[in-house]
N, C-alpha and C positions, 0 to 999 in steps of 0.2 A: 382590283387588278388593273382596270383601265387607268386610274389615277396614277398607279405605281409606273406603268409603262410611259405615261405622259411625262412624269418627272425624270425617268430614266433617259428619255429621248432629249429633254432639255439639257441634262447633264452631259450627254454625249456631244451635243452641239457646242456646249461650252468648252469641252475638252478639245473638240475639233478646232475651234477658234484659237485656243492656246497653242496648239500644234501648228497652225497655219500662219500665225504672225511672223515667225522667224523666216518664212519662205518668201516674204514680200508680196508684191502684187499678184503674182501667180498663185501663191498659196491662199490669199484672201479670196480671189475670184473662184477657185475651186471650192472653198468653204461656202461662199454664197450660193454656189450650185446646190450644195447639200441643203442649205436653208430653203431654197426655192422649191425643192422637191418635198422636203419633210414638213415645211410650214403648213400647208393646207391640212395635212393629216393631224398635226399637232392641234390645230384649231378645232378640227372635227372631233377628235377624241377628247380634247379638253372640255369642250361644251358638252360632249356626251357624258363625261364623268360627273358633270354638274346637272344632269338630267334635261339638258337643252339641245335636243337633236336638230341638226341643220336640215333644211329642205334639199331635195335632190337637185333643184336648179342651182342653189348656192354651192353645193358640193361640186357639180359639173363646172360652174364658173371658175371656182378656185383652182380646179384641176387644170383646166385649159390655160389659165394665167400662169400657173407654176410651170407647166410644160414649156410654154412660150418663153418664159424667162430663163429656164434651164438651157434651152437650145441657144438662145442669144448669148448667155454667159459662156457656153461651151465654144462658140465661134471665137469669142474674145480670148479665151484661153489658148486655143490652138494658134491664133494669130500671134499672140504674144510669144508662145514657144518658138514659132517659126522665126520671129524677129531676133530672139536671143540666140538661136542657132546660127542665123546669118551673120550676127555681130561677132560671134566667137572667132578669134584668130586661129589660123593654123599653128599647131604646136611646133611643127618641124617643117622644113622646106627640103625640096629636092633640087638637084642641080639645074633642072630646066626652069625653076621658078625665078631665077634672077638673070640678069644680063651678063654677069661675070662668068668666065670659064673656070673649069676646075684648076687649071694651071695658075690662075690669079689668087687662089685661095690657099690658106695654110691647111696642113694636114688635120689640125684640130678642128678647123671650121668644117672641113669636108666630113669628118666623122660626126660632128654634131648635127649635120643636115641629113644624115642617113637614119632610117628607122633602126631603133635599138632592139636587138634580138638577144634575150637573156635566157640561157639554158644552164641550169646548175649541173656541174660536171658529175655530181653523185646521182643526179636524176636524168638519165638520158631520155630523150624523147621516146614515147611508146610507139610511135609510128616510124616507118622507114625513112631514112634521110632524104631519099628522092621524093617521097610523097610530101614530106614537110616542105621541101623547097618548092614543089609545085603549089602547095597551099599558100606559101608566102607570096607567091606571084599573082594571086587573084586580088590582092588589095591594092588600093591607090589613094591619092590624095583627094579624089572627088567622090569616093564611096566610103571606105573605112581605112583610116590611116593607122596601120599596125605599128606599135612601138615596143611591144614585149610579147614573148612567146613563153608559155608556162605549160609543162606536162600536166595532164589531167586524165585520170583513169586510163582508158585505152586510147585517148586522143589528145588534143592540144587546146589550150585556151590562148586566144589572141587578144591582148589588151590594146586599146588604142582610142581613136576618136572617130565618131560617126560624122561624115561630112556631106550627107545628103538626106533626102527624104527616106524614111525608114523602109517602107514597102518596096520602093525602087531599089535601094541599096541591097536589101535582102534578096530580091529577085535577081539582081546582077551577080552578086557573089555566089549564089546557088548555081546559076547557070555556068559561071566560070569554073566553079569546082567540078561540076558535072563534065564540062568539056575536057579538063585535064586528068581527072581521076575516075570518070564514070560514075557508077552507083556504089563505089566502095565506102563512101563516107556521107554523113549527113552534116549539115551546117545549121547551128542554132544561133540566133541573134537574141541575146538576153541581157539583163542588167546584173551587175555584180552586187555584193552587199552594200557598196557605197552608192548604188544607183546609177553607175556609169556603164554605157554599152560595152559589151564584150562579144566576141565571136568564139563559139565552141565548136570544134569539129570532132566528130566521134565516128568510129567504124559503124557501117550499116548492120553489122552482126549484133549490135546493142539495141536494135529496134524491138518493139513489143512482140511477144511470142503469140502465135495463133493457137487457140484452144485445141486440144487434142481430142481424140475420140472418147476417152474416159470423161473428160470435163463436159463434153456435149451430152453424153449419156446421163451424167449427173444433173445437168440442166433439165433434161426431159423428166427425170424422176421428180425434181422439184416442181416442175409445172404440173404434173399429175397430182402431187401432194397438195399443191395450192388449190387446184380445182376441187379436191375433196374437202379442204377447209372452207372454201366458199360455200359448198353445199351445207356443211355443218352450220356455218353462220346463218344461212338462210333457214335451216331447220329450227334454230334457236329463236329467230325472229318470228317464225311461224308458231312458236310455243310448243314444240315437241322434241323429244330426244331421238336423234336418228338411229342410235344404237337399240333403243327399246322399240322404236317403231319404224323400221327400215321400209316398210311398205308405203310410208308417207313421204318418202324422199322426192317423189315426183312433184309434190306441193312446193318443195324448196328449190326445185330446179330453176324456175324463172329468176329468183333472187341470186342463186349461185351463178347462173350464167351471166347475169347482169353485172355482178362484181368482177367476174373473170374477164368480161368483155371490156371493162374499163382498163384493166391491166394490159390487155392486148392492144388496145387503141394507144395507150401511153407508149408502149414499146415500138409500135409502128411509126409513131411520130419521131422517135429517136432515129430509127433506121433510115427513114425517108431523108431526113436532113443530113445524116451521115454520108449517104450516097451522094447527095448533092455537093458536098464538100470533099468527096473522094476520100472519106475516112471510113475505116472498117471497125465496126463494133462487134464484141462477142455476142454469143447467144445470151438471152436474158436468164439470169438466175433468180427465179421467183422465190420470195420468202413467205412461206405459209404462216398464217397466224389465226388462231381461233377467234380472237377478239374482233377482227375486221374481215376475216377471210384471208387477207394477205397484207403485208406491209409494203408491197410493191415488188419491184425486181432490181437486181443490181447487174450492171454490165460494165465491162472494161474496154478500153480502146486497144485494138489489135494492130493499130498503125499509129504513126506519129501524127499529131494534129498540126496543120500548117500554121495556124495563128489563133489568137484569142477570139476573134470573130467567129470562126468555125467552132471553137469550143462552146461559145455562148449559144450559137444557133442549135447545135446538137443537143446541149443540155436543156434549153428551154422548150424544145419541140415536144418532148415527152409530156411534161406537165401541161403545156398549152393544149395538146390534143386530148389528153385524159381529162383535164380540168373542164374544158369546153363541153366534152361529151357528157361528163358527170352533171354539169350545170343544166344541160338540155334535158337530161333524164329527170332531174329534180323538178324543173319548171313544168315539164310535161306531166310529171306525177301530181303536181299541185292541181292541175286542170282536171285530172281524173279522179281526185279525191272527193269523197262524200260519205254520207252515212252508210252507204253499202259497201264501202271499202273494207278489205279484209284485216287490216292492221289497225289496232287501237293503241295510240301512243299518248301518254300523259302530256298535257300541254306544257308543264314546266321543262320537259325534255328539249323544247326548241330554244331554251335559253343557253344551251350549251355551245352555240356558235353565233357570233355577231352577224356573219354574213347569212347563214342559213335561217337564223331567227327573223332577220329583216326581210328576206325573201318570202318566208312563210307568212309573215304579216301581210305582205302585199298579195300573195297568192291564195291564202286561206282566209284572210279577212277576220271577221269577228268570231269565227269558229275557234280561234286560239284562246278565247275567253273562257271556254268550257273546260271542265276538268280533264276530259279525254277527247282526243282528236282522232278521227278515222282518216287514215291516209292510204293512198295507193302504195303498193310495194316499190314502185319506181322512186318514190321520195326517199325511202331508206337506201336504195341502191345509189341513187345520186349523191346523197349525203355521204355515204361511206366512201364513194369514189373521190369526193372532195377532200375528205380526211386523209385518204391514202396519198393524194396529189400534194396536199399541204405538208404532210410529214416529209415527203421527199424534196420539198422546196426549202427545207431548213438549210440555212447557210453553214453547212458543216462538211468538211472532208470531201469525198467523192459522191456525195448526194447530188442530185440535180441542182439544188440550191447552192451547194458548196462550189460546184463547177461554174455556175452563173456568177457567183461572187468573185471567184478567181479570175474569170474572164473580164469582168468589169474593173475590179479593184486591185487585182494582183494577188500573189501568193502570201505576202506578209499579212495583209488585212484578212485573208481567208483563214490563215492560222489562228489569228485572234478570234474571229467570228466562230470558229469551231469550238475553241475553249468556252466562249460565252454561251453557245448553244447547249453544250453539255451541262454547264452550270444551271441554266434555265430549265433544262429537262430534269435535272436532279431535284430542283426546288419544286417543279410542277408535279413530280411523282408523289409528293406528300398529299396531293389532292387527287390525282388520277393515276392509277397504277399503269396505264397504258404508256405514260411518259417514261416510266422506269424501263419497261421493255424496250422501248425505242432507243433510249439512252445506251443500254447495253449493246444493242445491235450496232449503233453508230460507233461506240467506243471500240469495240473489238473487230468490226468489219469494214467500216467506212470512214474512219477518222483520218487516214492519210490523204494528203493532197494529190491532185492530179499532176503528172509530170508536165514540165514546161512545154509550151508550144514551140515549133521550129522558129517562128518569129514572135517572140514574147514581148517585144517592144511596142508594137502597133496595138493601140486599144480599140475596142468596139466604138462605133459611132454613138452619137447622142440618143438616137432613137432606140438602139438596143440598151443603152443605159436606162432609159426611161422604162422600157419593157421589163427590165430586170427588177427595178424598184417596184413596179406595179405587181409583179409576181410575188415579191417578198411581202408587199402589203396585203395581198389577197390571202397569202399563207397565214399571216397573223389574224386576218379577219375570219378565216374558217376556224382556227384553233382556239382563239380567245373567247371565253363565254361572256354573256351579258351579266352585269351585276343585277341583283334583284331589284333595286330601285329603278334603274334605267329600264329593265324589261317590263316592270309594272307601268311605267309612264307610257312606253310604247305599245302596251297591250299584248305583250308576248308572254304567253304562259299564265293567263289569268290576271 
């Protein structure tokens, strides 16, 4: 499996180079950024597939080197983009841009120097004429030079040319729109299918709807059901049937509470960052599952997201909080494990995850050579928490991983990543039925992408891009199992 992923990564890099060449220096620099980040992990997994694991010092050294190179290339890309934007000429001029007066120009010249407003007669603008005129007045040659107006849904699309720094232009246009029309409309700065900036203005009535009482009641029912399935999972791990022996449920309570606490910490992380960015999230809709206690929780935005940075922060906060909490439980459980521990786990069980198996080798040492390993229940709780976190980090739809991918790479890449994720899950279901369940959940409930941010053009900074890639790498490290040969060389599972 590791070798297949290694070859697939090389193929993706080759495809990326083929796509980047026509874009010139900008495209090649962006491709080199991908190589800088993926290269160390390709070396690591390539050697691992050959049974030659790298030392932790070498891994850390390569990681630091790759991150430094990524940040340096990112600065060059942004500098090159700023230079190209500065060199691009104004497509149209206004009267004040030249020394000649209007009287000295022909009628054709005057018309050519004015912004072109095109409205099809059979498609009248869906907004009042006075509102449309006020919207047209917010643009200028130093912010966004509007050249065409197109009716769109309940609002209007303004095509034109971005003439300033994206964040500053968006802030100025938004403020001007609020000054003339109050809170009646929202302004989106996005890219059209050709990749060119456009402004979309929509009525505020199109904003996301807040959950009603019935939906909140349903969320509470799902939370109760999820706590029940966490108890059932704990009971099965303690080797008893809760239906046949309900009096023993107290024995499963610590594990059930542990799994549920991971879910709560995950959602608290989302809510804290959402409030910091002044974004409103719905109540979490937990998804009960007997296999793990839960597959996590789904939530939706009940307000518009200001930019892709906010989308990234809110999306990664949950997995970061839940993942770190699960990792701490796992490591603490290793320190408490011993022959007196209540859970007996077959040692080959630790081959099911590259990350957990490696940490188990460090935390449990030579005990992994035995046929059976006695572990503290916190080990299992932490492991399950990492699996739940990793499943939600998959780059698909409105999962946390899908939102992270959309924030960093945009909607087009996320759509393709969603399709690839579903294909990988379908293939993995031939080995692990859990993959089939999760694929069905994603396909029917979470495959749609998140709606665009208000400012869709400004990308997250390099630090966030690195964090996103690290999160995706850890997701793979949790879910991908060891091969028998590599696990045997490392002493994981006998």
